VONU-494866 format. One record per atom (N, C-alpha, C): x, y, z. Coordinates in steps of 0.05 Angstrom, whole numbers, padded with zeros to 5 digits, always signed. Each point is the difference from the previous one (the first is absolute). Example, Ala and Ser with C-alpha at 12.3 -4.5 7.8 and 13.67 -1.06 7.14 Angstrom:
! VONU-494866
+00264-00114+00156
-00018+00024+00000
+00018+00024+00000
-00007+00021-00014
+00016+00024+00001
-00015+00022+00014
***
This chain:
! VONU-494866
-01016-01681-00704
+00000-00019-00023
+00004-00028+00011
-00014-00019-00010
+00003-00028+00008
+00029-00009-00005
+00009-00019+00018
+00027-00010-00003
+00003-00018-00025
-00023-00008-00011
+00000-00016-00024
+00005+00017-00025
-00004+00026+00002
+00002+00018-00022
+00027+00015+00002
+00016-00003-00020
+00026+00015-00002
-00004+00023-00019
+00020+00018+00000
-00002+00023-00018
+00027+00005-00013
+00000+00004-00026
+00024+00009-00014
+00004+00029+00005
+00024+00008+00005
+00006+00028+00005
-00005+00018-00024
-00002+00026+00004
-00004+00019-00022
+00022+00020+00000
+00003+00014-00023
+00020+00021-00003
-00015+00027+00000
+00004+00015+00021
-00013+00026+00003
+00020+00022-00009
-00007+00014-00021
+00016+00022-00010
-00011+00027+00008
+00017+00017+00012
-00007+00027+00005
+00018+00018-00017
-00012+00017-00017
+00015+00018-00016
-00011+00028+00003
+00018+00020-00005
-00009+00028+00002
+00023+00017-00010
-00005+00026-00005
+00022+00018-00005
+00015+00004+00026
+00026+00007-00001
+00015+00006+00024
-00014+00021+00017
-00002-00006+00026
-00012+00020+00018
-00029-00004+00006
-00013-00020-00013
-00029-00005+00004
-00006-00016+00025
+00021-00011+00013
-00003-00014+00025
+00001-00030+00000
+00007-00012-00023
-00002-00029-00001
+00021-00014+00018
+00023+00013+00004
+00021-00013+00017
-00009+00000+00029
-00013+00021+00009
-00010+00001+00027
-00023-00020+00003
-00018-00001-00019
-00022-00019+00001
+00010-00029-00001
+00020-00005-00016
+00012-00027+00000
+00011-00008+00027
+00014+00018+00013
+00012-00006+00026
-00021-00005+00021
-00021+00016+00000
-00022-00004+00020
-00015-00026-00005
-00004-00007-00026
-00013-00025-00006
+00016-00024+00010
+00026+00001-00005
+00018-00022+00009
+00000-00002+00030
-00001+00023+00014
+00001+00000+00029
-00026-00012+00012
-00022+00003-00014
-00026-00008+00011
-00010-00027-00010
+00014-00013-00019
-00009-00025-00011
+00023-00019-00004
+00002-00020+00016
+00023-00019-00001
-00002-00020-00023
-00023+00000-00014
-00003-00019-00022
+00010+00010-00026
+00011+00025+00000
+00011+00011-00025
+00029+00008+00004
+00016-00005-00020
+00029+00006+00002
+00007+00019-00023
+00021+00015+00004
+00009+00019-00021
+00019-00014-00020
-00006+00005-00025
+00019-00009-00020
+00024+00020+00000
+00024-00011+00003
+00023+00017+00001
+00013+00000-00028
+00000+00024-00012
+00010+00003-00027
+00031+00002-00001
+00011-00007-00022
+00028+00006-00005
+00002+00027-00014
+00021+00015+00005
+00003+00026-00013
+00029+00007-00004
+00005+00016-00020
+00027+00010-00005
+00006+00026+00013
-00020+00013+00013
+00005+00026+00011
+00015-00003+00027
+00012+00022+00008
+00016+00000+00025
-00018-00002+00025
+00010-00013+00020
-00015-00003+00025
-00001+00026+00015
-00024+00007+00010
-00003+00025+00016
+00008-00007+00029
+00007+00021+00016
+00010-00005+00027
-00020-00016+00018
-00026+00003-00004
-00019-00014+00017
-00009-00027-00011
+00013-00009-00022
-00008-00025-00012
+00019-00023+00007
-00011-00025+00000
+00016-00023+00007
-00001-00020-00023
+00022-00013-00006
+00001-00020-00020
-00018-00024+00007
-00017-00009-00018
-00017-00022+00005
-00027+00007+00013
-00001+00023+00012
-00025+00009+00013
-00014+00019-00019
+00014+00020-00009
-00012+00020-00018
+00003-00008-00030
+00025-00008-00006
+00006-00008-00028
+00024-00020+00002
+00004-00014-00022
+00025-00014-00005
+00016+00018-00018
+00021+00012+00010
+00016+00019-00015
+00021-00015-00017
-00002+00003-00026
+00018-00015-00018
+00012+00019-00020
+00022-00009-00012
+00013+00017-00021
-00015-00003-00026
+00003+00019-00018
-00013-00002-00026
+00008-00026-00015
+00024-00008+00003
+00009-00025-00013
-00015-00024+00011
-00002-00002+00027
-00015-00021+00013
-00029+00000-00008
-00012+00024-00002
-00028+00002-00007
-00004-00011-00029
+00017+00007-00018
-00002-00009-00027
+00002-00031-00002
+00018-00012+00016
+00002-00029+00001
-00025-00013+00010
-00013+00013+00020
-00025-00011+00011
-00023+00001-00021
+00000+00022-00016
-00020+00002-00021
+00004-00022-00021
+00025-00004-00008
+00006-00021-00020
-00006-00028+00010
+00002-00004+00026
-00006-00026+00012
-00029-00004+00006
-00017+00020-00008
-00029-00001+00004
-00007-00003+00030
+00014+00014+00017
-00004-00002+00029
-00021+00020+00011
-00010+00018-00018
-00019+00020+00009
-00029-00006-00010
-00019+00007+00017
-00028+00000-00008
-00005+00024-00018
+00012+00023+00008
-00002+00025-00015
+00025+00016+00006
+00006+00018-00019
+00022+00019+00005
-00005+00025-00017
+00011+00022+00009
-00005+00025-00014
+00022+00020+00008
+00002+00021-00016
+00018+00022+00006
-00016+00024+00008
+00006+00010+00025
-00015+00023+00011
+00020+00021+00010
-00002+00024-00011
+00018+00022+00008
+00030-00009-00003
+00006-00012-00022
+00027-00008-00007
+00011-00024+00016
-00016-00013+00016
+00009-00023+00015
-00018-00024-00008
+00011-00024+00003
-00014-00024-00007
-00011-00014+00025
-00025-00010-00002
-00013-00014+00022
-00012-00026-00011
+00000-00021+00016
-00011-00025-00008
-00010-00017+00023
-00020-00017-00005
-00011-00018+00021
+00010-00028-00004
+00017-00010+00018
+00009-00028-00002
-00023-00020+00002
-00001-00020-00017
-00022-00019-00002
-00003-00019+00024
+00021-00013+00008
-00002-00023+00018
-00013+00007+00027
+00008+00022+00014
-00013+00006+00025
-00031+00004-00003
-00008+00011-00022
-00029+00005-00005
-00015-00026-00004
+00010-00017-00018
-00014-00025-00006
-00001-00018+00025
+00021+00000+00016
+00001-00016+00024
-00022+00009+00020
-00002+00026+00003
-00020+00012+00019
-00028-00006-00010
-00006+00003-00025
-00027-00005-00011
-00008-00029+00004
+00019-00019-00005
-00006-00028+00003
-00006-00007+00029
+00012+00015+00019
-00004-00005+00028
-00025+00014+00011
-00015+00014-00017
-00024+00014+00008
+00004+00027+00012
+00024+00011-00005
+00006+00027+00011
-00003+00020-00023
-00009+00024+00007
-00003+00022-00019
+00026+00016-00002
+00004+00011-00024
+00025+00015-00004
-00007+00029-00010
+00011+00019+00014
-00005+00029-00007
+00022+00011-00017
-00009+00014-00022
+00019+00012-00019
-00003+00030+00000
+00022+00014+00003
+00001+00029-00003
+00015+00006-00026
-00015-00002-00023
+00012+00003-00026
-00016+00019-00017
+00011+00009-00023
-00013+00019-00017
-00017-00014-00021
-00012+00015-00018
-00018-00011-00020
+00014-00019-00020
+00026+00005-00005
+00015-00017-00018
+00002-00028+00012
+00007-00001+00025
+00003-00026+00014
-00027-00014+00002
-00021+00016+00005
-00027-00012+00003
-00009-00013-00026
+00006+00013-00023
-00008-00011-00026
+00014-00027-00004
+00025-00002+00008
+00015-00025-00004
-00011-00022+00018
-00007+00007+00025
-00012-00019+00018
-00027-00010-00011
-00015+00018-00011
-00026-00006-00011
+00003-00021-00023
+00020+00004-00016
+00005-00019-00022
+00008-00027+00009
+00014-00002+00023
+00012-00025+00009
-00016-00014+00022
-00016+00015+00015
-00014-00012+00023
-00027+00013+00006
-00016+00003-00021
-00025+00016+00003
-00018-00011+00021
-00003-00026+00002
-00019-00012+00019
+00008+00005+00029
+00026+00004+00005
+00010+00005+00027
+00001+00029+00007
-00005+00017-00020
+00005+00029+00004
-00025+00016+00008
+00004+00018+00020
-00020+00020+00008
+00014+00026+00000
-00008+00019-00017
+00014+00025-00003
-00016+00024+00010
+00014+00018+00015
-00013+00023+00012
+00017+00025-00007
-00013+00021-00011
+00014+00024-00006
-00007+00022+00021
+00020+00012+00012
-00004+00020+00021
+00003+00028-00013
-00021+00016+00002
+00001+00028-00010
+00004+00020+00022
+00015+00021-00004
+00001+00021+00020
-00026+00017-00001
-00006+00015+00022
-00025+00015+00000
+00001+00025-00018
+00024+00008-00009
+00002+00023-00018
+00029+00006-00008
+00003+00016-00020
+00027+00007-00010
+00017+00014+00021
-00012+00020+00013
+00015+00016+00020
+00009-00018+00023
-00018-00018+00009
+00006-00017+00022
+00022-00020-00007
+00000-00010-00025
+00021-00018-00009
+00027+00014+00001
+00001+00025-00009
+00025+00015+00000
+00010+00005+00029
-00019+00007+00017
+00007+00005+00028
+00012-00025+00013
-00012-00023-00005
+00010-00025+00012
+00028-00006-00010
+00005+00004-00026
+00026-00005-00011
+00021+00018+00013
-00006+00025+00003
+00019+00019+00012
+00004-00006+00030
-00020-00009+00014
+00002-00005+00029
+00017-00025+00006
+00004-00017-00019
+00016-00024+00005
+00029+00007+00005
+00010+00022-00011
+00027+00011+00005
+00022-00020-00005
-00005-00020-00018
+00021-00019-00007
+00008+00003-00029
-00014+00017-00015
+00006+00004-00028
+00006+00030-00005
+00017+00005-00020
+00007+00027-00007
-00023+00014-00014
+00001+00026-00003
-00021+00015-00014
-00003-00010-00029
+00023-00007-00012
-00001-00010-00027
-00015-00027-00002
+00005-00017+00019
-00013-00026+00000
-00030+00003+00005
-00007+00018+00019
-00029+00005+00005
-00014+00010-00026
+00013+00018-00014
-00011+00011-00024
-00003-00022-00021
+00020-00018-00001
-00001-00022-00019
-00023-00019+00007
-00004-00006+00025
-00022-00018+00009
-00027+00013-00006
-00002+00026+00004
-00026+00013-00005
-00006-00001-00030
+00021+00004-00016
-00004+00000-00029
-00009-00028-00010
+00009-00021+00014
-00006-00027-00008
-00027-00009+00011
-00010+00014+00021
-00024-00009+00013
-00024-00003-00019
-00003+00019-00018
-00023+00000-00018
+00001-00025-00018
+00024-00007-00009
+00003-00024-00016
-00007-00025+00016
+00009-00001+00025
-00006-00024+00017
-00030-00002+00005
-00012+00023+00007
-00029+00000+00006
-00017-00008-00023
+00010+00004-00024
-00016-00007-00024
-00006-00030-00003
+00015-00016+00016
-00003-00029-00002
-00021-00011+00020
-00014+00018+00015
-00019-00010+00020
-00021-00019-00011
-00010+00004-00025
-00021-00018-00010
+00009-00030-00003
+00026-00004+00001
+00010-00028-00004
-00001-00016+00026
-00009+00012+00022
+00000-00013+00026
-00028-00010+00008
+00000-00020+00017
-00026-00011+00009
-00015+00019+00018
+00015+00014+00017
-00012+00018+00020
+00015+00027+00000
-00014+00021+00007
+00012+00027+00003
-00008+00012+00027
+00019+00010+00015
-00005+00013+00025
+00013+00028+00001
-00016+00019+00008
+00010+00028+00003
+00009+00003+00029
+00026+00004+00004
+00011+00001+00027
-00004+00028+00013
-00024+00007+00007
-00006+00025+00015
+00007-00003+00029
-00007-00023+00011
+00005-00006+00028
+00013-00028+00002
+00023-00001+00014
+00016-00024+00001
-00016-00024+00012
-00014+00005+00022
-00015-00022+00013
-00022-00011-00018
-00013+00018-00013
-00022-00008-00018
+00011-00015-00024
+00022+00009-00012
+00012-00014-00022
+00009-00028+00008
+00012-00002+00024
+00009-00026+00009
-00024-00019+00004
-00022+00010+00011
-00024-00016+00004
-00010-00010-00027
+00001+00016-00020
-00009-00008-00027
+00017-00022-00011
+00027+00002+00004
+00018-00021-00010
-00006-00026+00015
-00004+00001+00026
-00006-00024+00015
-00026-00013-00009
-00020+00017-00007
-00026-00011-00009
+00004-00014-00027
+00016+00011-00017
+00006-00012-00026
+00014-00027+00004
+00020+00000+00018
+00015-00024+00005
-00017-00022+00011
-00017+00007+00019
-00018-00020+00012
-00019-00012-00020
-00011+00017-00018
-00018-00010-00020
+00014-00018-00020
+00024+00008-00008
+00015-00016-00020
+00009-00027+00012
+00005+00000+00026
+00008-00025+00013
-00022-00021+00000
-00025+00010-00001
-00023-00018+00000
-00009-00007-00029
+00014+00009-00020
-00008-00006-00028
+00000-00030-00004
-00021-00010-00012
-00003-00029-00004
+00023-00013-00014
+00011+00013-00020
+00022-00012-00016
+00026-00003+00016
+00002+00013+00023
+00025-00002+00016
-00003-00021+00022
-00023-00011+00004
-00005-00019+00021
+00005-00029-00010
+00015-00015+00015
+00007-00028-00007
-00015-00018+00019
-00016-00019-00011
-00014-00018+00017
-00028+00008+00007
-00009+00024-00010
-00027+00009+00007
-00021-00017-00014
+00006-00011-00023
-00019-00017-00014
-00007-00025+00015
+00021-00013+00011
-00004-00024+00016
-00014+00007+00026
+00007+00023+00012
-00013+00008+00025
-00030+00005-00005
-00007+00014-00022
-00028+00005-00006
-00015-00025-00006
+00014-00019-00013
-00014-00026-00007
-00008-00015+00025
+00018+00001+00021
-00007-00013+00025
-00025+00012+00013
-00001+00027-00002
-00023+00014+00012
-00027-00007-00014
+00002-00008-00025
-00024-00006-00016
-00010-00029+00003
+00016-00017+00013
-00008-00027+00004
-00022-00003+00020
***
């Protein structure tokens, strides 16, 4: 892209039922593309042993979360499996203004709220598992949730999957490499969208002289 043309960043949302692979896909995308950063959500749930404050989540108390909601500090917030999650506004708006893209690992509730507040900046992708049995196998193989939690996630999967028509793109994660390639293709195309380019009108005008 010409140095005369700048680009406003975009908000890339990846959603899926638990176990469909979006967390792995998110990690691999971040590792392979330095122009996109992860939106770090705030949550009221307890930190898992392999998680770090500020990297995976901002872990806050329910009281603190409620105060942030009242202060309008979130782009979106939702309750998922009895815990609250929210996207702090300022880091996202700062990144977009600087031409950096922001990746969101959120559910359909959060995506609907983002769509209401920042539709022009939003690109949404829903990740589907290749089948019911494979989804259950993946959830069990993670070995970080109890049988009761796995059963609860499976029961909720159908409800989550029902929201796929609300997304801009849908990818069936049969093969991780192929699914990642599809996400990268979507990202590259959306980065070139005319409405996100700043200065392209002036650049084109010079070419027509």
